[in-house]
N, C-alpha and C positions, 0 to 999 in steps of 0.2 A: 094555306088556302083550302077551304072546305069544298068538297065535291059531292054531287048527288049520289044517293045510294043506288047500287045496281039491283036489278031484279034478280029473283032466285032465292032459294032458302039459305038462311044463315047456317053456318056450321054449328053443330051441337056443342062443340068444344070452344066456342067464343069465350075469350077471357082466360083460357088456360095457357100455361106456358107450352111452347113448342120450339123445336129446333129449326132454325132458319137453314134453308138450302141456298147457298151462294152459287149461282150458275155461271159465274165468270171469275175464276179465282186462279191465280198463278202463285203457288206457295214458294217459299224460299227453296231454291234448288231448281226452279223452273222459271221461264221468262218468255216474253214475247218481244220486248224491245231491249236494246242495250240499256244499261243503267243510265247513261248520259241522256238518252232519249226519254226515259221515264221521268227524270228530273226536269227535263225541258217542258214536258207537257204538264207536269204538276205545277210548275211555275206559271204557265199560261192560264191554268185554271185557278190560280191563287190559292193553292193547297200546300200544306206541309206534309211531307211523307210520313207514313206510319213508322214509328220508332223501330219496329222489327225489321223493316226494309233497310233503314239506315244502318242498323247493326248486323244485318244479315243473320238474324237469330230465329231459328225455327221455333224454339221454346217460347220466345217472346211473341211470335206470331200466333201460336196456339192460345196463349193467354189473351191476346187481343180478340181472337175469334170467340173465345169463351165469354169475354166481357160483353161482346155484342150479340151473344146468343146464336152464333153461327155454328151449327152442328156438323154440317157437311159442305165441302167445297167441290165443285166440278172443275177439274183442271182441263182447260182448253186453250190452245195457243194457235196463232196463224199457221198456215201450211208452210212447208219449206220454201225459202225464198232468199235471194241475194240482194233484195232491195235494201238500200242504206237505212239504218236506224232500226230495222227489224232483225232480231236474232233469236228466232223461235227454238224452244227446246224440242227435241225429237221425241217420238213415241216411246222409245226404250226408257228414257229418263222419267217420263211421266209414269210409265208402268212401274218403275222402281219405287217412286214416291208412294203410289197407291199401295204397293205390296208392303211397304213399311208402315203405312197408316191406313189400313183398309176401313177403319171405322170413321175416318175423317174426310176421305177423298174418294171420288170416283173419277175415272179418266176418260178423256176423249183423245184418240190418236189423230194423226194427220197423214195425208198422202200428198205426194207431188203428182198432180194430175196430167202432166205433159205426156207421160207414157201411160196411156189409158189401161193397157193390158196389165202392166205392172201395178198400177193403182188398184185395179180390181182385185188382184191377188193380195195386195197389202190390206185391203178392206177385210178380206176373209181372215187374215192373220190377226188383225186387231180384234175381231169378234171372238176368235179362239182364245185370245189372251185376256178376255173379260172386259175390254173397253166397251163403254156404253154408247159411244158415238164416234164420228169421224169428221174432222175438219177438212173442207174442200174450199180452197181459195184460189180459183183458177186465174184471176186477173194478175196475181203476183208470181205465178209459176214461170218456169223457163219459157214455155210457150203460153203467152198470155191469151186467155179466152174469156168470154162472158160466162157467167154461171149457168146460163141456159143453153150453152153450145151443145148441140146434139151429139157431138163426138164424146161428150162426158157422160152420156146417158147410161152406158154400162156400169159406171161407178155407182150411180144412184140406184140402178136396178139391183145391184148386189147389196147395197146398204139396206134397201127395202126388204129384200129377201131374208136378210140376217137380222132384221129388227133393230138396226142401228140408226140413231139420230144423225142427220147430216147437218153440221154446223158450218155456216159461212159468215165471214166478217164483211159487213156492208156499212161503210161510212167513208167520209172524205179522206180519212187518214190512211186508207189502204191503197186503193188505186191500182195502177199508176195514175189513172184519170178519174175525175170525180164521177163521171157517168158509169164507171165500173160498178158502182154500188146502187144502181137503180133497182128498187125492189120488185119491179115487174119481172125481172129475170127469175126471182124466186117464185113468183106467181105462175110462170110458165112451167117450171119444174113441178110445182105442187099440183098443177092441173094434170100433168102427164103421169105423176106417181102419187095417186091418191092415198096409198098406204104408207107413205114415207113422211116421217116427222122432220120438218126443216126448221132450224133455229137460226134466225137472223141476229147475229151479234152486232152490237153498236146501234141497233134500232134503225138502220138505214139512214141515219142522220147525214145530211140535212133533209132527206126526203121523208119527213116524219109522217105527214098525212098519207102519202102514197103507201108507206109501209103499213100504216093502220088500215088502209083500204084493202091491202092484200090479206091481212089477218081477218078482217071482217068477211071477206069472200072465202078464204081458205081455212077450214078448221084444223088442217094438219100443219099449219105454220104458226110458230111462236116467235117472240122477239125478246131480246135482253138489251134494253136501252143503256144500261150502265150509267156512265157519267153524264150522258146526254139527257137523262131525266133527273138525276140527283143534284146537279150543280148549276141549274138555271140556264142551260143552253137555250137559245131561241127554239121554240116548239116543245119545250119540256112539259108545259101544261097540257099539251094535246095528249101526250102519253098518259098522264094521270087522269084526264077526263075520260079517255077511252077505257082505262082500267076500271074506273068507277062505274061506268055505264054499259058500254057496248061490248067490251073485250075483257071481262074479269078473269077469263080462264087462259089467256094467251100471252100475257105480259109477265115476265119473270125477273126476279131480283138478281142482279149481278153486281158485286162491288167493283170489279175490274182490278182488284188488288194485284200489284202494288200501285197501280195508277189511280189512287184515291187518297182521300184524307183518312183520319182515324175511323175505324169501323163503327165505333159507337156513335160518331157524328152521322153516319148514314142511317142508323136506326132512328135518330132524332129527326132527320130530314123526312123519312117516310112517315113517322108519327105526325109530323106537321102537316101532312096532306089531309088529315082528319078523315080517312077512309072508314067506312063501316068495318068493324073488327073482322068479319068473315072475308071481306075483300082484301084487307091488309094481309091476312093469313094466306090467302091464295097467292098474292104477290110474293110473299116472303118464303113460302114453303110448298103449298099444295099443288100449284101449277107445275113446279119443278118435279115434285114427287111423282105426279101423274106422267109427265113426259119420260121420266127415267124408269117408270114401272116399279116404283118402290113404295 
């Protein structure tokens, strides 16, 4: 499906090879879901798992990344939770993976926001450890709150002070209720913390246009639609249209590995959108590089 070209200058390096930055990647040794839940959602999307996930082979995973041109993965998982099906890796394990492969991964830690004072302290520790961001998923915490609950504002204030990205997962798969993922909650926080970069993981699906409206209003908000743009979910064309025209700088590529098909298939899917080369590069690399400050 072809889309209109966006306004703005094309990158001087159009046509050159560049390393893709995958903004939603859980390498072998980290996880968001239990393996059974991952297979369940792969089946629902009609996808075969990546061979590296089946074999739990990190070497095979790196080979698949290289074949797809993925130079860097951003490791981010949901916050600590006891909700069935979710089994997120903790910050210490993510930090270990990054330390073992600093040229291939950057890490986002997570906090349990029920105890706000402890969470604020944990944000400082994550920054000191070199994490680039912090995941805050208050709806699935021990004390369930909305993302814009003012009790959580000290966490956002500390992240803003330390220059960390705040990542939050908003889609019908998190919950516990579908309206927990309404993107206006991110709009409220973005308004009150203008110096804070907020990343909406899962694209706010199914509230696609509402999410895009938040991005259009708030330059400090980005989104990673992941599977909801790549695999033909209702509303997926809206993400691509916005990327091509109104929001070329705020929509980021994320494979959501291992909850995806072969990584090379994703590159083919993106190529099939027929974006102008400089817009495709923004999606696959430049927007993430800017958000990460690299």
